[in-house]
NUDRENMAR-740217 format. One line per field, with one value per atom (N, C-alpha, C, CB): x, y, z; residue in three letters; atom name. Coordinates in nm, 2 decimals, always signed. Glycine has a CB too. Example, Ala and Ser with C-alpha at 12.3 -4.5 7.8 and 13.67 -1.06 7.14 Angstrom:
east	(+1.32  +1.23  +1.32  +1.13  +1.28  +1.37  +1.29  +1.41) .
north	(-0.57  -0.45  -0.33  -0.45  -0.22  -0.11  +0.00  -0.06) .
up	(+0.78  +0.78  +0.78  +0.90  +0.71  +0.71  +0.79  +0.57) .
code	(ALA  ALA  ALA  ALA  SER  SER  SER  SER) .
site	(N  CA  C  CB  N  CA  C  CB) .
END
This chain:
east	(+0.09  +0.00  +0.09  -0.10  +0.19  +0.28  +0.35  +0.39  +0.40  +0.46  +0.38  +0.51  +0.24  +0.15  +0.13  +0.02  +0.11  +0.09  +0.21  +0.07  +0.34  +0.45  +0.46  +0.56  +0.42  +0.42  +0.32  +0.40  +0.20  +0.10  +0.15  -0.02  +0.22  +0.27  +0.37  +0.33  +0.45  +0.57  +0.50  +0.67  +0.40  +0.34  +0.26  +0.23  +0.20  +0.14  +0.24  +0.07  +0.35  +0.44  +0.51  +0.54  +0.54  +0.60  +0.50  +0.67  +0.38  +0.29  +0.23  +0.19  +0.20  +0.12  +0.19  +0.11  +0.32  +0.38  +0.37  +0.53  +0.37  +0.36  +0.22  +0.40  +0.12  -0.01  -0.04  -0.11  +0.04  +0.01  +0.00  +0.12  +0.06  +0.06  -0.08  +0.17  -0.17  -0.30  -0.40  -0.33  -0.37  -0.46  -0.40  -0.47  -0.50  -0.45  -0.36  -0.58  -0.26  -0.16  -0.23  -0.05  -0.22  -0.28  -0.18  -0.43  -0.09  +0.02  -0.05  +0.12  -0.17  -0.24  -0.28  -0.36  -0.31  -0.35  -0.23  -0.42  -0.11  +0.00  +0.06  +0.10  +0.05  +0.09  +0.00  +0.09  -0.13  -0.22  -0.19  -0.36  -0.14  -0.11  +0.02  -0.10  +0.12  +0.24  +0.21  +0.35  +0.13  +0.10  +0.03  +0.00  -0.06  -0.12  -0.03  -0.22  +0.06  +0.16  +0.26  +0.24  +0.30  +0.38  +0.32  +0.41  +0.19  +0.12  +0.10  +0.00  +0.08  +0.04  +0.17  -0.06  +0.29  +0.41  +0.43  +0.54  +0.43  +0.44  +0.54  +0.31  +0.59  +0.69  +0.80  +0.62  +0.90  +1.02  +0.99  +1.10  +0.89  +0.86  +0.81  +0.75  +0.73  +0.67  +0.78  +0.56  +0.87  +0.97  +1.08  +1.05  +1.09  +1.18  +1.11  +1.20  +0.98  +0.91  +0.91  +0.77  +0.89  +0.91  +1.05  +0.86  +1.15  +1.29  +1.32  +1.39  +1.27  +1.29  +1.21  +1.24  +1.09  +1.01  +1.09  +0.87  +1.13  +1.20  +1.33  +1.23  +1.40  +1.52  +1.49  +1.58  +1.38  +1.34  +1.31  +1.21  +1.24  +1.21  +1.34  +1.13  +1.43  +1.57  +1.64  +1.67  +1.63  +1.69  +1.62  +1.69  +1.49  +1.42  +1.46  +1.27  +1.47  +1.52  +1.66  +1.50  +1.74  +1.89  +1.89  +1.99  +1.81  +1.80  +1.74  +1.71  +1.64  +1.59  +1.70  +1.48  +1.77  +1.88  +1.98  +1.93  +2.02  +2.11  +2.06  +2.13  +1.92  +1.87  +1.86  +1.74  +1.84  +1.84  +1.99  +1.77  +2.08  +2.22  +2.26  +2.30  +2.22  +2.24  +2.17  +2.19  +2.05  +1.98  +2.05  +1.82  +2.09  +2.17  +2.30  +2.22  +2.37  +2.48  +2.45  +2.56  +2.33  +2.29  +2.26  +2.17  +2.20  +2.17  +2.30  +2.08  +2.40  +2.53  +2.59  +2.63  +2.58  +2.63  +2.54  +2.65  +2.42  +2.32  +2.35  +2.20  +2.31  +2.32  +2.20  +2.34  +2.10  +1.98  +2.01  +1.88  +1.94  +1.95  +1.94  +1.86  +1.83  +1.79  +1.86  +1.66  +1.96  +2.02  +2.08  +2.13  +2.14  +2.20  +2.10  +2.27  +1.99  +1.88  +1.82  +1.76  +1.81  +1.76  +1.86  +1.73  +2.00  +2.09  +2.09  +2.23  +2.07  +2.06  +1.95  +2.06  +1.84  +1.70  +1.72  +1.59  +1.79  +1.81  +1.90  +1.88  +2.01  +2.10  +2.03  +2.21  +1.94  +1.87  +1.77  +1.79  +1.71  +1.61  +1.69  +1.52  +1.81  +1.90  +1.94  +2.03  +1.98  +2.02  +1.92  +2.08  +1.78  +1.67  +1.64  +1.54  +1.66  +1.62  +1.73  +1.61  +1.85  +1.95  +1.92  +2.09  +1.89  +1.86  +1.74  +1.83  +1.64  +1.52  +1.55  +1.40  +1.64  +1.69  +1.76  +1.77  +1.83  +1.91  +1.81  +2.00  +1.70  +1.60  +1.53  +1.50  +1.51  +1.44  +1.55  +1.39  +1.67  +1.78  +1.77  +1.93  +1.76  +1.75  +1.62  +1.75  +1.51  +1.39  +1.40  +1.29  +1.48  +1.50  +1.58  +1.57  +1.69  +1.78  +1.70  +1.92  +1.62  +1.54  +1.45  +1.47  +1.39  +1.31  +1.40  +1.24  +1.52  +1.61  +1.66  +1.73  +1.68  +1.71  +1.61  +1.74  +1.48  +1.37  +1.37  +1.24  +1.45  +1.46  +1.53  +1.51  +1.63  +1.71  +1.64  +1.85  +1.53  +1.46  +1.38  +1.37) .
north	(-0.12  +0.00  +0.13  +0.00  +0.12  +0.24  +0.27  +0.21  +0.16  +0.16  +0.22  +0.03  +0.17  +0.23  +0.38  +0.16  +0.42  +0.56  +0.64  +0.59  +0.59  +0.66  +0.67  +0.58  +0.56  +0.56  +0.66  +0.42  +0.66  +0.76  +0.90  +0.74  +0.92  +1.06  +1.09  +1.08  +1.00  +1.03  +1.06  +0.89  +0.98  +0.99  +1.13  +0.87  +1.17  +1.30  +1.41  +1.32  +1.41  +1.51  +1.51  +1.49  +1.39  +1.39  +1.42  +1.26  +1.36  +1.38  +1.51  +1.30  +1.56  +1.71  +1.81  +1.77  +1.83  +1.94  +1.89  +1.97  +1.76  +1.72  +1.75  +1.58  +1.75  +1.78  +1.93  +1.71  +2.01  +2.15  +2.23  +2.20  +2.17  +2.24  +2.22  +2.18  +2.13  +2.12  +2.20  +1.99  +2.26  +2.34  +2.48  +2.26  +2.56  +2.70  +2.70  +2.81  +2.79  +2.80  +2.85  +2.88  +2.77  +2.82  +2.76  +2.79  +2.85  +2.81  +2.78  +2.92  +2.83  +2.81  +2.66  +2.90  +2.59  +2.45  +2.37  +2.41  +2.40  +2.33  +2.35  +2.36  +2.48  +2.50  +2.43  +2.66  +2.42  +2.35  +2.20  +2.37  +2.14  +2.00  +1.99  +1.94  +2.07  +2.06  +2.08  +2.16  +2.17  +2.20  +2.07  +2.32  +2.01  +1.89  +1.78  +1.84  +1.76  +1.65  +1.67  +1.64  +1.80  +1.83  +1.79  +1.97  +1.84  +1.80  +1.66  +1.87  +1.58  +1.44  +1.35  +1.40  +1.40  +1.31  +1.25  +1.38  +1.11  +1.03  +0.92  +0.98  +0.90  +0.78  +0.81  +0.65  +0.74  +0.76  +0.79  +0.65  +0.72  +0.73  +0.86  +0.61  +0.91  +1.05  +1.15  +1.08  +1.14  +1.24  +1.23  +1.21  +1.12  +1.09  +1.17  +0.93  +1.15  +1.22  +1.37  +1.18  +1.42  +1.56  +1.61  +1.58  +1.53  +1.58  +1.59  +1.47  +1.50  +1.50  +1.63  +1.35  +1.64  +1.76  +1.90  +1.76  +1.91  +2.04  +2.05  +2.04  +1.94  +1.93  +1.99  +1.78  +1.93  +1.97  +2.12  +1.88  +2.17  +2.31  +2.40  +2.34  +2.35  +2.42  +2.41  +2.35  +2.30  +2.30  +2.38  +2.16  +2.39  +2.48  +2.62  +2.48  +2.67  +2.80  +2.83  +2.82  +2.74  +2.76  +2.77  +2.63  +2.69  +2.71  +2.85  +2.59  +2.90  +3.02  +3.13  +3.04  +3.12  +3.20  +3.22  +3.16  +3.10  +3.09  +3.17  +2.95  +3.14  +3.22  +3.37  +3.18  +3.41  +3.56  +3.62  +3.58  +3.54  +3.58  +3.60  +3.48  +3.50  +3.51  +3.63  +3.37  +3.64  +3.77  +3.90  +3.79  +3.90  +4.02  +4.04  +4.00  +3.93  +3.95  +4.00  +3.81  +3.96  +4.01  +4.15  +3.95  +4.20  +4.34  +4.42  +4.36  +4.35  +4.43  +4.44  +4.35  +4.36  +4.38  +4.46  +4.25  +4.48  +4.56  +4.70  +4.56  +4.76  +4.90  +4.98  +4.90  +4.92  +4.99  +5.09  +4.90  +5.20  +5.30  +5.25  +5.41  +5.17  +5.12  +4.99  +5.11  +4.95  +4.82  +4.80  +4.79  +4.91  +4.89  +4.86  +5.02  +4.93  +4.92  +4.77  +5.03  +4.72  +4.59  +4.48  +4.57  +4.51  +4.42  +4.40  +4.46  +4.52  +4.51  +4.44  +4.65  +4.46  +4.39  +4.25  +4.42  +4.19  +4.06  +4.00  +4.05  +4.07  +4.03  +4.02  +4.13  +4.12  +4.11  +3.99  +4.25  +3.96  +3.85  +3.71  +3.86  +3.71  +3.59  +3.57  +3.61  +3.68  +3.66  +3.61  +3.79  +3.66  +3.62  +3.48  +3.71  +3.43  +3.30  +3.20  +3.28  +3.24  +3.16  +3.14  +3.23  +3.25  +3.25  +3.17  +3.39  +3.18  +3.08  +2.94  +3.13  +2.91  +2.78  +2.72  +2.79  +2.80  +2.76  +2.72  +2.87  +2.79  +2.76  +2.63  +2.86  +2.60  +2.48  +2.37  +2.47  +2.39  +2.28  +2.25  +2.34  +2.34  +2.32  +2.25  +2.46  +2.27  +2.20  +2.05  +2.27  +2.03  +1.90  +1.82  +1.91  +1.89  +1.82  +1.79  +1.92  +1.88  +1.84  +1.73  +1.95  +1.70  +1.59  +1.47  +1.61  +1.48  +1.37  +1.33  +1.41  +1.41  +1.39  +1.30  +1.53  +1.33  +1.25  +1.10  +1.30  +1.07  +0.93  +0.85  +0.92  +0.90  +0.82  +0.80  +0.89  +0.88  +0.86  +0.74  +0.98) .
up	(+0.00  +0.00  +0.00  +0.14  +0.08  +0.09  -0.04  +0.20  -0.10  -0.23  -0.34  -0.26  -0.34  -0.44  -0.42  -0.44  -0.29  -0.27  -0.31  -0.13  -0.29  -0.34  -0.49  -0.29  -0.56  -0.70  -0.76  -0.74  -0.70  -0.74  -0.72  -0.66  -0.62  -0.59  -0.69  -0.44  -0.72  -0.81  -0.96  -0.81  -0.99  -1.13  -1.13  -1.16  -1.02  -1.02  -1.04  -0.88  -0.97  -0.99  -1.12  -0.88  -1.18  -1.31  -1.43  -1.32  -1.42  -1.53  -1.54  -1.52  -1.42  -1.42  -1.51  -1.26  -1.50  -1.60  -1.74  -1.57  -1.77  -1.91  -1.98  -1.92  -1.89  -1.95  -1.95  -1.89  -1.90  -1.90  -2.03  -1.82  -2.12  -2.26  -2.33  -2.37  -2.28  -2.33  -2.27  -2.33  -2.15  -2.06  -2.04  -1.92  -2.00  -1.99  -1.86  -1.97  -1.87  -1.75  -1.63  -1.79  -1.51  -1.39  -1.28  -1.38  -1.24  -1.15  -1.01  -1.13  -0.99  -0.86  -0.84  -0.84  -0.95  -0.95  -0.92  -1.09  -0.99  -0.96  -0.82  -1.06  -0.78  -0.64  -0.53  -0.62  -0.57  -0.47  -0.47  -0.51  -0.58  -0.59  -0.51  -0.75  -0.53  -0.45  -0.30  -0.50  -0.27  -0.13  -0.07  -0.12  -0.14  -0.09  -0.07  -0.19  -0.17  -0.16  -0.05  -0.30  -0.03  +0.09  +0.23  +0.09  +0.23  +0.36  +0.37  +0.37  +0.27  +0.29  +0.29  +0.18  +0.27  +0.25  +0.39  +0.21  +0.38  +0.50  +0.51  +0.52  +0.39  +0.38  +0.29  +0.34  +0.29  +0.20  +0.06  +0.21  +0.00  -0.15  -0.17  -0.20  -0.08  -0.10  -0.09  +0.01  +0.01  +0.02  -0.11  +0.17  -0.15  -0.27  -0.39  -0.30  -0.41  -0.51  -0.51  -0.51  -0.39  -0.36  -0.39  -0.22  -0.35  -0.36  -0.52  -0.28  -0.59  -0.74  -0.80  -0.81  -0.75  -0.80  -0.77  -0.73  -0.66  -0.62  -0.69  -0.47  -0.72  -0.79  -0.94  -0.79  -1.00  -1.13  -1.14  -1.18  -1.04  -1.03  -1.03  -0.90  -0.95  -0.94  -1.07  -0.82  -1.14  -1.27  -1.37  -1.32  -1.37  -1.46  -1.44  -1.44  -1.32  -1.29  -1.32  -1.15  -1.31  -1.35  -1.50  -1.30  -1.57  -1.73  -1.76  -1.80  -1.69  -1.71  -1.69  -1.63  -1.58  -1.55  -1.65  -1.45  -1.71  -1.82  -1.94  -1.86  -1.97  -2.09  -2.07  -2.11  -1.94  -1.91  -1.92  -1.76  -1.89  -1.90  -2.04  -1.83  -2.12  -2.27  -2.34  -2.34  -2.28  -2.34  -2.30  -2.29  -2.17  -2.12  -2.21  -1.97  -2.25  -2.33  -2.47  -2.32  -2.52  -2.65  -2.65  -2.69  -2.54  -2.52  -2.51  -2.40  -2.44  -2.42  -2.56  -2.32  -2.65  -2.79  -2.88  -2.85  -2.83  -2.91  -2.94  -2.83  -3.03  -3.07  -3.03  -3.21  -2.96  -2.92  -2.82  -2.86  -2.81  -2.71  -2.58  -2.73  -2.56  -2.43  -2.38  -2.44  -2.46  -2.44  -2.30  -2.54  -2.25  -2.11  -2.01  -2.07  -2.01  -1.92  -1.93  -1.96  -2.05  -2.08  -2.03  -2.23  -2.05  -2.00  -1.85  -2.04  -1.78  -1.63  -1.59  -1.57  -1.66  -1.63  -1.63  -1.74  -1.74  -1.77  -1.66  -1.91  -1.62  -1.52  -1.38  -1.51  -1.35  -1.22  -1.21  -1.20  -1.33  -1.33  -1.31  -1.47  -1.38  -1.38  -1.23  -1.47  -1.16  -1.03  -0.94  -0.97  -0.96  -0.88  -0.90  -0.90  -1.03  -1.07  -1.01  -1.23  -1.00  -0.94  -0.79  -0.97  -0.73  -0.58  -0.55  -0.54  -0.63  -0.61  -0.65  -0.68  -0.74  -0.76  -0.64  -0.88  -0.58  -0.46  -0.35  -0.42  -0.34  -0.24  -0.27  -0.24  -0.40  -0.43  -0.40  -0.58  -0.43  -0.40  -0.25  -0.44  -0.17  -0.02  +0.02  +0.06  -0.04  -0.02  -0.07  -0.09  -0.18  -0.23  -0.13  -0.36  -0.08  +0.02  +0.15  +0.05  +0.19  +0.31  +0.29  +0.34  +0.18  +0.15  +0.14  +0.04  +0.09  +0.07  +0.22  -0.03  +0.31  +0.44  +0.51  +0.51  +0.47  +0.53  +0.50  +0.48  +0.38  +0.33  +0.42  +0.21  +0.51  +0.59  +0.73  +0.60  +0.75  +0.89  +0.91  +0.92) .
code	(MET  MET  MET  MET  VAL  VAL  VAL  VAL  ARG  ARG  ARG  ARG  ILE  ILE  ILE  ILE  HIS  HIS  HIS  HIS  GLY  GLY  GLY  GLY  CYS  CYS  CYS  CYS  LEU  LEU  LEU  LEU  LEU  LEU  LEU  LEU  LEU  LEU  LEU  LEU  CYS  CYS  CYS  CYS  ALA  ALA  ALA  ALA  LEU  LEU  LEU  LEU  VAL  VAL  VAL  VAL  LEU  LEU  LEU  LEU  ALA  ALA  ALA  ALA  PRO  PRO  PRO  PRO  LEU  LEU  LEU  LEU  THR  THR  THR  THR  SER  SER  SER  SER  TRP  TRP  TRP  TRP  THR  THR  THR  THR  GLN  GLN  GLN  GLN  PRO  PRO  PRO  PRO  VAL  VAL  VAL  VAL  ASP  ASP  ASP  ASP  ASP  ASP  ASP  ASP  ARG  ARG  ARG  ARG  SER  SER  SER  SER  GLU  GLU  GLU  GLU  MET  MET  MET  MET  GLY  GLY  GLY  GLY  LEU  LEU  LEU  LEU  THR  THR  THR  THR  ASP  ASP  ASP  ASP  HIS  HIS  HIS  HIS  LEU  LEU  LEU  LEU  VAL  VAL  VAL  VAL  GLN  GLN  GLN  GLN  SER  SER  SER  SER  ALA  ALA  ALA  ALA  SER  SER  SER  SER  ASP  ASP  ASP  ASP  PRO  PRO  PRO  PRO  ALA  ALA  ALA  ALA  ASP  ASP  ASP  ASP  HIS  HIS  HIS  HIS  GLU  GLU  GLU  GLU  ALA  ALA  ALA  ALA  LEU  LEU  LEU  LEU  ALA  ALA  ALA  ALA  ARG  ARG  ARG  ARG  HIS  HIS  HIS  HIS  PHE  PHE  PHE  PHE  ARG  ARG  ARG  ARG  MET  MET  MET  MET  GLU  GLU  GLU  GLU  ALA  ALA  ALA  ALA  ASP  ASP  ASP  ASP  LYS  LYS  LYS  LYS  LEU  LEU  LEU  LEU  ARG  ARG  ARG  ARG  MET  MET  MET  MET  MET  MET  MET  MET  ALA  ALA  ALA  ALA  LEU  LEU  LEU  LEU  ALA  ALA  ALA  ALA  HIS  HIS  HIS  HIS  ARG  ARG  ARG  ARG  SER  SER  SER  SER  MET  MET  MET  MET  GLY  GLY  GLY  GLY  ASP  ASP  ASP  ASP  SER  SER  SER  SER  TYR  TYR  TYR  TYR  ARG  ARG  ARG  ARG  ARG  ARG  ARG  ARG  SER  SER  SER  SER  LYS  LYS  LYS  LYS  LEU  LEU  LEU  LEU  ARG  ARG  ARG  ARG  LYS  LYS  LYS  LYS  ALA  ALA  ALA  ALA  GLU  GLU  GLU  GLU  ARG  ARG  ARG  ARG  GLN  GLN  GLN  GLN  LYS  LYS  LYS  LYS  GLU  GLU  GLU  GLU  HIS  HIS  HIS  HIS  CYS  CYS  CYS  CYS  GLU  GLU  GLU  GLU  ARG  ARG  ARG  ARG  ILE  ILE  ILE  ILE  ALA  ALA  ALA  ALA  ALA  ALA  ALA  ALA  LEU  LEU  LEU  LEU  GLU  GLU  GLU  GLU  GLU  GLU  GLU  GLU  GLN  GLN  GLN  GLN  ILE  ILE  ILE  ILE  SER  SER  SER  SER  GLN  GLN  GLN  GLN  GLU  GLU  GLU  GLU  TYR  TYR  TYR  TYR  GLU  GLU  GLU  GLU  GLN  GLN  GLN  GLN  LEU  LEU  LEU  LEU  SER  SER  SER  SER  LYS  LYS  LYS  LYS  ALA  ALA  ALA  ALA  HIS  HIS  HIS  HIS  GLU  GLU  GLU  GLU  ALA  ALA  ALA  ALA  GLU  GLU  GLU  GLU  LEU  LEU  LEU  LEU  SER  SER  SER  SER  ARG  ARG  ARG  ARG) .
site	(N  CA  C  CB  N  CA  C  CB  N  CA  C  CB  N  CA  C  CB  N  CA  C  CB  N  CA  C  CB  N  CA  C  CB  N  CA  C  CB  N  CA  C  CB  N  CA  C  CB  N  CA  C  CB  N  CA  C  CB  N  CA  C  CB  N  CA  C  CB  N  CA  C  CB  N  CA  C  CB  N  CA  C  CB  N  CA  C  CB  N  CA  C  CB  N  CA  C  CB  N  CA  C  CB  N  CA  C  CB  N  CA  C  CB  N  CA  C  CB  N  CA  C  CB  N  CA  C  CB  N  CA  C  CB  N  CA  C  CB  N  CA  C  CB  N  CA  C  CB  N  CA  C  CB  N  CA  C  CB  N  CA  C  CB  N  CA  C  CB  N  CA  C  CB  N  CA  C  CB  N  CA  C  CB  N  CA  C  CB  N  CA  C  CB  N  CA  C  CB  N  CA  C  CB  N  CA  C  CB  N  CA  C  CB  N  CA  C  CB  N  CA  C  CB  N  CA  C  CB  N  CA  C  CB  N  CA  C  CB  N  CA  C  CB  N  CA  C  CB  N  CA  C  CB  N  CA  C  CB  N  CA  C  CB  N  CA  C  CB  N  CA  C  CB  N  CA  C  CB  N  CA  C  CB  N  CA  C  CB  N  CA  C  CB  N  CA  C  CB  N  CA  C  CB  N  CA  C  CB  N  CA  C  CB  N  CA  C  CB  N  CA  C  CB  N  CA  C  CB  N  CA  C  CB  N  CA  C  CB  N  CA  C  CB  N  CA  C  CB  N  CA  C  CB  N  CA  C  CB  N  CA  C  CB  N  CA  C  CB  N  CA  C  CB  N  CA  C  CB  N  CA  C  CB  N  CA  C  CB  N  CA  C  CB  N  CA  C  CB  N  CA  C  CB  N  CA  C  CB  N  CA  C  CB  N  CA  C  CB  N  CA  C  CB  N  CA  C  CB  N  CA  C  CB  N  CA  C  CB  N  CA  C  CB  N  CA  C  CB  N  CA  C  CB  N  CA  C  CB  N  CA  C  CB  N  CA  C  CB  N  CA  C  CB  N  CA  C  CB  N  CA  C  CB  N  CA  C  CB  N  CA  C  CB  N  CA  C  CB  N  CA  C  CB  N  CA  C  CB  N  CA  C  CB  N  CA  C  CB  N  CA  C  CB  N  CA  C  CB  N  CA  C  CB  N  CA  C  CB  N  CA  C  CB  N  CA  C  CB  N  CA  C  CB  N  CA  C  CB  N  CA  C  CB  N  CA  C  CB  N  CA  C  CB  N  CA  C  CB  N  CA  C  CB) .
END
């Protein structure tokens, strides 16, 4: 029974983002699902699934930060009059995304620590 619950939790975390392209974007529903899964996590499989989920969120944010750094570099080489302001914008966004990514990494590690309990 515990193993089935963990498998269902993992499937929900992995498959939910894959189906999002067919539906309107509503971050509240994903956050609600994550909130429910965090509150109901009771065994190692649950925590392992949550650790993977938060690690994937961290990875997504790192990729977004890289994209913003790349855009900032493009603006730096641009001849647009407002390029400097756009470059600074991209750098600020990238820094925030990296910071949030680190927070997700910490959440992932906390759930991984629950595996050994």
